[in-house]
N, C-alpha and C positions, 0 to 999 in steps of 0.2 A: 287390935286385932280385926282390924278391917279389911286385910287380903285373905281374913281365913273368912270370913263373914258367910259366903257362899257354901263353902265346902264345909262348913257347922252342920248343915241340913244333913249332908251324908252322915256326921259324927253322931245326930240326935237320932236319925232313922236307924242306925244301929244298936244306940243305946237302949232305945225302945225297945228292940226287941230282945233287950237282955244281954245283948255282947258288950265287950269292952273295944272301945277303939278311941286313937291317940293321932295327933298329924306326929309327924317323924322325918328326919331326914335335912335336906338342905332348907327345905323352908324355916323349921324351927332354930338351924344354925342361923339364917339371916336375921331373924326377929332379934335374936340376943345379940346379932352384931349392930342390930339399928339400921338395915338397910331393907328396902322392898324383897319380900319375898317371892320366888317365883315356884314353878313346879310344885305344885301341895301333894304331898303323899301321903295317906292313912293307913297305919296298922292296925289290926284289930283280928280276933280270936274268931270271930264268922270267919267259916270256910265258902270255897270259893262260890258254890251252889249257893250257900244261903245269902251272900251277896248279891248273886245274880237274882233271888226271888224278892229279895231290897227293894232292888234296882228296878225289877218290873212293876213292883205295887206304886213306888214313886214316879214311874213312867220315865225313868232315867234311861237313856241311851248308854248300853252296855258294848264295850270292846273286849273281845275273849282271846284275843292274841296270845298273852302269857298264861291262860288257865292252868295248864299242867304245872306251873311255876308259883300258883297260889296268890295270880296278879288279876284283878278286873279294874277296866280304867273306865271310869264312868264322865259320862259328857251333858254337863248341865251348862245351858246358856251357851254354850260356846266353847267352854272351859273344859280340860278333859283332867280329872285327880284320879291319881292310882290308886284304889285299894287293895292291898295285899294282906293275905293272912300271915300271921306269927308262923314264923318257918324256921327253919336250919338247913343246911343244906351239906352233902358229902360230893366231895371231888374227887377226880384221878387226875395223874400229873401229866398227861396228856393233852390234855384241855385244862380250858379256863370256864368251862360252862359245867352247871353240878351234873354228877350224873345221876344224885337223888337230891329230891325236894323232901323235907319231913317237915308237918305241921306242927306247930308248938302252940301251948297252951298259955304262955307267960310272957309278958311285953319285954321282960330283963330277958329271955331267951332270945326274942328274936334279935333286939339292939343289941346282944353279945357278938352276932354273925356278923355284924355290918364290919366297913373297915377302919374309919378313922374316928376317934373318941366324937370331933365335931359333929358327926353325922351320927351319933350314936346318941341321939339326944329328943326325947318325946315330950311332946305336950297336950295338954287334955284340953277339953271345948272352954275352959273356963280361965286358960292360960299358965297353969300350973304344970311347972317341969322337971319331969321325971328324968335325972342324970345319973344313971347307977356308974358310969365309966371318968366322970369328971371332965366332961367335953364342955361344961359351960367355964371351968378354970382353964382348959388350956387354950379358949377362944379370949381369954382374957389374957393369956400370957403371951398368946402369936405365935402356939405350936401345932403341929399334926405330928397326931400320935399315932399309932395304929391300937385299936381295941384288942386288948389281951396280948398275947406273943405274936411281934411281926414277921417273926421266922415262918409262923403257921398263917397267919393271914396273907402273905405273900404268894405259898405254897399252894394256897386255894387259889388263888387268881393273881399270877404273875402282874395283869394290868394296873393292880393297885399301886405298884412303884411307879407307874407313869401317872397316875391319877395323885400321887402323894407329891412329886412336885409339879404337876399342874394346879393344884391347889397352893401350894405356895407360893407359886406366880399368879393367881389370879385374887390371894387375900394378903400376899406380902409377909407371911408367916415365916416360920423356919420349920425346919424338921426337928424332931426330939431326937436324942443322941441313938437309942436303943432303935429306931425306926430308920435311922439314915444307915447304922452298920448292916442293918438286916439287907437293905438295900445293896451294898458294897459288895457284901458277901455270896448274894444270891440271884446276883444280874442275871444270870446266864441260864433263868428260869425261863426271861423271853422270849426262848427261843420256839417255844408252842402259841405266842399269839401273832397275829395275822398282821400285816405289812398294815392293813389298814386301819385296823385298831389302834398301832401304835401311833401313826400318823395322825388319826385324828384326834388323840392327847397331846401330842406335842404342838399341832398346829393351834390348839386353844391355849397353850402354853403360849405361844408364841404372840398371842392377842391379847392377853391378857394384860393388866395395869403394871404389874412387875417380872416380866417376860425375862428381864437381864438377868434377878434371881433364879428364874426358874433354870435360863442357859447354863449358869456356874453349876447349879445343881446336879443337872445332867451330866456334864463334864463331872464333876468331884464325887459321884456314884459309882461314875465307869458303864452308865447305861448305854451311852451311845456307840461303846465301845462291842457290844454285843450283834448278835443275828437275831433278827424275827423271822418269819414264816410267810414263804409268797407261794402262789399253786399255780401250775401252768400245765394246762390238760389235766388237772385233777392229779398232779405229781407234787407233791411238795418240796419247797427248795428253800436253801437258807439267802435270807436280804440282809448284807450290813446294815447297822441303822445308820449313825452317823460317827462312824471311826475320828473321819479325817477332822472333825472338829478337835474329838480327844489330842490329837497330834497338833494342834497350833500352837504356838509362842501364847506367852502370857499379855503381849502387847495385842496380839490380833485379836484375843479374846476380850482386854477391856474395851479394843473398838466399838468392837460388835455390840457388847454392853451398854457401852455409852449412846450407839444409833439407837437400840431397844430403848431405851429408856427415854428420848427425845424423839421418835419417830411414831407418828399418830397408830394407832390400831389398824392397819391394814395389811389383809396378808402376806400380799406381795411384798411391802416393802418390809415387814418384819423376816420374813425368810432372805429377802435380800441382804439385809443386816446380818443374819447370822453365817451368812454363804460367803460375806464380802471379803476373806481372807485367802479365799480360794481362786485358784486358773478358773477362768470360764468353761474350761473342756471338765474340769474336775466337780463343776457346780451342776452342770448339764448333765452329768453320769448321775449324779444324787436324786435330783429331782426326778430324773426317768425310771430310774431303780426302787424308789420311794414309792412310786406308781401317783403322784401328785397328778391335778386335773391337768388335761393338757394346755388349757387356754391361761391354767394358773403356772405352768411350768413354762410355758413358752415368753410368757411377761414378766418372771423374774430372771430369767434369763437374756433379756434385752435388757432391762433396765442393769443387770451386774454388766452386761458387754457395754454401757455406755456411762456406767459408775464413774470411772475415773477420767474419762473423757471429756475437758472442762470445753463449753461454746468460746470460738472468740468471735471476732468482727463479721467474719462469715458465716453468720446463723442461719441466712439465709439456703445456703446451699446445706447445710445440717438438717432442716426442715424439711426443705425437699428430699432428700435421702429417707427422712425416717417417712414421711408419708406415702411412700410405697409400701411400706411395712404393713399398714394399719389398713381395715376397712373402711374407716369415717372419719370423720373430726371427730367428734364425740369421743370415739375410742382414742384417737392419737392424743388429744389434749389432757385425757386423763392418764396416759402413759407417762407423757412430757411432764406433767407434776408430779407424778412418781419419782421419776428420776431426778426431777430439780428438787424435791425434797430431800431425798436420800444423799444428793450431792450437795447441799447446803449444810447438813447435819455433820458431812465428813470434812467440810471446810472450817466448819466451828469445832470439831474434836480437835483439830490440826492448829485452830487458832491462826488462820489464812484468813485475817478480818478484810486486808485490800482484794484478793482473789474472789472472794464472798461478795466484795461488793461490786466487783464488775460484773460476775457469775449473775448477780440479782436483776443487773439491769440488762442485761442479755437475756435474760429470761424471761421478764417483763416484755420485752421486745416480742419475743416470738409470742407467746400469748394475745399480746396486744394485736398482733399479725392476726393470728387466729381470727381474731373477732370481727376483723374488716374485710381480709382479702382470701379470696377462693383458693383452698389448698387442693380440690379434688375438681373434676373435669364437670361432674355434674353440680358444680356451685355456679355455673358459669350460666351468664343470662342468654344463652343459646342452646340450644337442643341437638344432641347429634342427628336429629330427623330434618331440621333445618337443613343444617351442614351436609347430609344426604342428598336432600331434593337438589341441592346445587352442583356437588359435585358426584356424586354417585355413592353406591354403598361400598363398602370395602376398607382398606389398611388406611387409607388417606385420610376419611372422617378421623379416626383416634389420632394421625399424624398433627391434624389442624388443630383439634382441641387441645391437644398435651402443648403445641408450640403457643396457641393462644395464651393458655391457663399461665404457661409462662411468662409472656409479654404483661399479662397483668399482675404478676406476684413482684414483676421487676419496675411497676408504675408506667410501663411504655403506653398502653392502652388501659380505659375503663371498663369494669365489669357491666356495661350497659349493652341492650340490645342492638342498639344502634351502632355504638363501636365496635361491637364484636361483627354485626354485617358487614361493617365497612373493612375490618380485618379481614373476612371472609371472602371480599372482592380482590381485596389485594392480593390476597394469597392464589387465589384463583388465576389472576392475570400473570403474576408472576409465574406462575408454574406452565403457564402457556408459551411462555418465552422460547 
């Protein structure tokens, strides 16, 4: 109960006033799984204003953004705890947001409205588990199952279909058959979801431990074949999610899954692995229409562009060309490591041991070069001001610095102030001829 120790003070404050209060949701699920709990939530039959009064008495900061939905966030020692009144919701088919919220008097009613059985478990302050829907058994069996009728659960909030797959990817579980079939039959419901919500769930899937399993479920359920919703000048329009992946061959999907299993949980690398079988132009179109962050989209595109281009003995020319694309050495190094990581996993997939060995040698040469030799002119031990003082302001300053940089990289001169000043004098004398 150590993780819950501080939150117990909230439970006690509520129960001392005659209310019921329980830990609920993901924190309880994680406790049963034997892993550290995060984002501790509390459910109570106290109404929002009563929760606020108790917070005031205990001098806890209260955040009331979700008050109309029965939710109060309490801040204690910089930790945030969500305290929600037992409730039920009413939905309309055009929105995933509840049109009405009803406060309920029983814990069971509150748990019955939740998405999956593994998230519909409560625990009292003494550690006693309240599990009316068999969530603990599903954790033991490794199953994602809807609470009650899956058709109803997904009609209430179609985002739950993406959440189901995301939990598969995070926990390594499988979808219970009725839940799986309900997703296959009702995938068109995702048309009301915003592209931002959909992409957020997809990206949490990509960076999960079992991302490859998530990818397979997205494809097999058909979720990627549907449209979600964009908004331009307050006018909604359809955005295809990822139909291109549903049309890929089994071989390409196997390769993506293999890469997902071996790559670190780097969002750029995981996206690149998923889009690996597509033409560069098609991948570019996808990251744009799904409105990925600009910097993320650009890096994904760069990694994919060079993912099939193996490095040869002329690696310095490759490095010089890439340096022009990035702002600084730190950014360049990170991008190169991402690229090399993906290339190495692909070579491993194709069992190209000899080529893999060659590539690792070239990759090590590049990274060692970055440690020793300047790649950008601002790394030279001579400033533009010093150069300008000798040859005057203008384009010649840049020309000299670029020339000097190339000579340092080729080992023709040293990156010392003395050598660079001598090179500047030679350059001036040559220019005057």
